[in-house]
N, C-alpha and C positions, 0 to 999 in steps of 0.2 A: 352301487356309487360308494362314495371314500365318506371316512369318518362325521358325523355328524358336524353341523358348526353347530358354538355355544349358544349362539343367539335367536331367539325365535322371536318373529318378526310379528305385531299382532296388526293383523287386520281389521281393525274395528269401525269399519263403515258400514252405510246404510245400504248401502246395495252394492251388486255386481261390477259393475262399469267402476267407479271408484276403486274398488279390491285389482281386478285387473290390472287400472291404469297405472296403480302405483307396486304389483309384483312386476311389470315388464320394465319398472326403474332397478330391479334387482338382480344378486347372483344367486341360485339354487346352490352354486358350492360357497357361498358366503352366511348363509343364511338358510333359518326353516320359517314357515308362514302357519301363523294360528288364525283356524277363523273359530270364532265363537258364537253364541245365540243370534244377536243383534244378523250378521250378515249370513248366516246358515238360514235363518230365517225369512229371511227376504231373498236371497237366490240359490236355496234349494243344493240336492246334493252334487246336481251338476258342477258347480261352480268348483269344487272337493276335485271331485275327478279330472278337470282342466288344470288345477293347478297341479296335481298329481303327476297328470299328463305332461306336463310341461317341466318337469325332474324335482319340483318341491316337493321336501317332505314337510308334510302338512301333520299338525298337532289339531286334533277337531274337539275343542274347548265347550262342550255342553254338557259338562257334569251331570252325567245321571245320577238318578235317587228316586228309586222306586223300588216296587216289591221285587225279588229277585228274577222272576220270568219274566218280566218285564226288560229289566236294566239289562237283564243277559242278552235278549233278541236286540234290545237299540244296541249294545257294544260288538254283537255279531253282524250289523246291518253298519257299524261304520267302519267295520275289519274289510268288508268286501266292498269296500269304498278304496281303497288301497292307502288309510291314511296309515301315518309312520308311528303318533303318541294317540292315543284318548284318555278320557279322565272318567272315573263314576266318586261319587262321594266318600267318605270313607264312612261319614255320620248312618249312610244306610245300613252299617254294620257288616259282620263277615259271613253272614249268609249270601248276602247281594254278590259283595266282591267276591267271594267263592263263585257263584256262578256269573258273573262275569268274567272272570280268568277265563274259565271254561269253553265259555261260548267265544271268547275270542283267540282262544288256541285251535278250536273245530273250526274255525270258518277260515283261518290262515290255513288250514292244512287242507280241508278241501276245495279253496282258493289257489293251492303252489304258491301265494305270495308270502312274504316274509312277516312274522307273529308282530302286530305293532307293540309298542310300549303301552301296559294299562297302567295308568298311574292315579291316583286320590288324591282328592280335593281333602285338608285339615280344615283350616283354622282361614277364613278367605282375609285377605290385607287390608281389605279397608277395616276390619274388628278390630278392637283394643279391648283392654279388658274391662272399660263401663260395658260395650256391647256386649261380652261374651255374658257379663251380670244378667242383663236382662233380660237375657234368656234364661237364665236357671244356670249358666256353668259358672263356678266359683273360681275352677283351673283361673289359672293365668293364659294369657296365648302359646309363651314357648309350652306350660305343664298339658294342655289341650292337645297343641301341634303330636308331642313326642304322643301319648296315648293312641292316637288316631295311627298317626304311622305306624307305630308297632302293631294297632291291629291289621292294619294294611299290609303289612310283611307280612305277618304270619299265615295270611290268606294268598300270598304266590305273588301281589302285584309287584310291579318292576320298580316305584316310586313313588313320591309325596311331589303335591302343588303346595310349597309351602313359602313364608316371607325369609330371604334371607338372612332376617335376625337370626333363625331357629335354624339356620345350616349347619352352622359348626354341632348345636348339642346333635343334632340328627345325626350328623356323619359320626360322631362319635360314640352315638346309642346303637348306630343300626347301621354302619360302615360304608365300606368307599362300595361295595357296587350296588347299594339303596340308591335311585336317581333322584337326583332333587331338582326339582324345578320352579324356576321362581320369579314371581314378578312382582311387583313395586321395586322396578330398578330403574334409576336414572341420573345419566353423568351427572357430574358436579354443578350446581347453577341451573337445575333445570326443574320448572313446575314440578312440584311432587303432587297436585293436581288431588284427585281423590283416596290416594293410597297412604293409610297414615303408616307404614314402617317399611321404610326406603332401605337403600345403600345404592351406592354408586355400583356399575358393573365390573370393577377389580374388585374392588370389598366383597362382593359375592361371592365370585368365583375364586378367591384367598380363603373364604369362609369355607366354603364346602359344595358350595353349586355346582350342578352338572349344567343347567341349562339355565338362558336369562331370557324371560318375557320382556319383548319391550315395544313401546308400541309408539305415542307421539313423540317424545326424541327423535326415531324415527320419521313415521309415516310423514311428520309435519315440518321435518326439513324442508329447504331448499331443494337439495342435494341431496334424498332419502340415502343413495349410495354411498357417497361420500360419509353421509354420517356412521353409516352401516361401519362402513370401514375405518375410523379414528374410533365407534365403541371396539371392531375385534383389535386392534393395533394398541388399545388401553389394554385390553384381557391379554395379549400376548408379552406385552410391558412389564402391567403390575402396574401402569399410572391410574390416576386417578383423576381423568380427563372435566 
């Protein structure tokens, strides 16, 4: 495959039929696809295998968070599906992330497949400072993100999920090789919906994001491929559509 596209289209659908309907209107050379909890629970692992078989890079966004052995086995199973990227919660701690990292490497070696990117979730983009305070975290979102990102990097993970608002600080602190995957991306004028911290695609890339998770601005568009093309063009030109 060629260099991975920067846009990851979120398949936030309740069933496989809807997900495949959207995927059939997209080009795997122009985007990756994200499969999250709702779709995976409704459609099972066969959907992931089918999307991989159609040539798509798949980000399996299940945010594993459990005791180290359980999280590791889940990550190994995801690796065997042929996914391009998967994630765990950094708040699961060092031992859990290390176990996940090793399990992914072993499973990839056993199958002869490329090792998927293993990234960590830091602070959900729906959470603002007041939300963190409610659960006993007195740090700002940026401070908490940096703390968890450093922990993930120390355990050899490939990157983190973070808000684009924190991307510049993370790139400065952790270096260019550490991948930043940013949800909460909305083209200018789009509804921010349930995201508290958002940026346009071009702003996020300029801030240091490596991959952009974008859902409804593409999936709900009358012509999803045209919407994707416009976003990719804005990224290439640095414009803010």
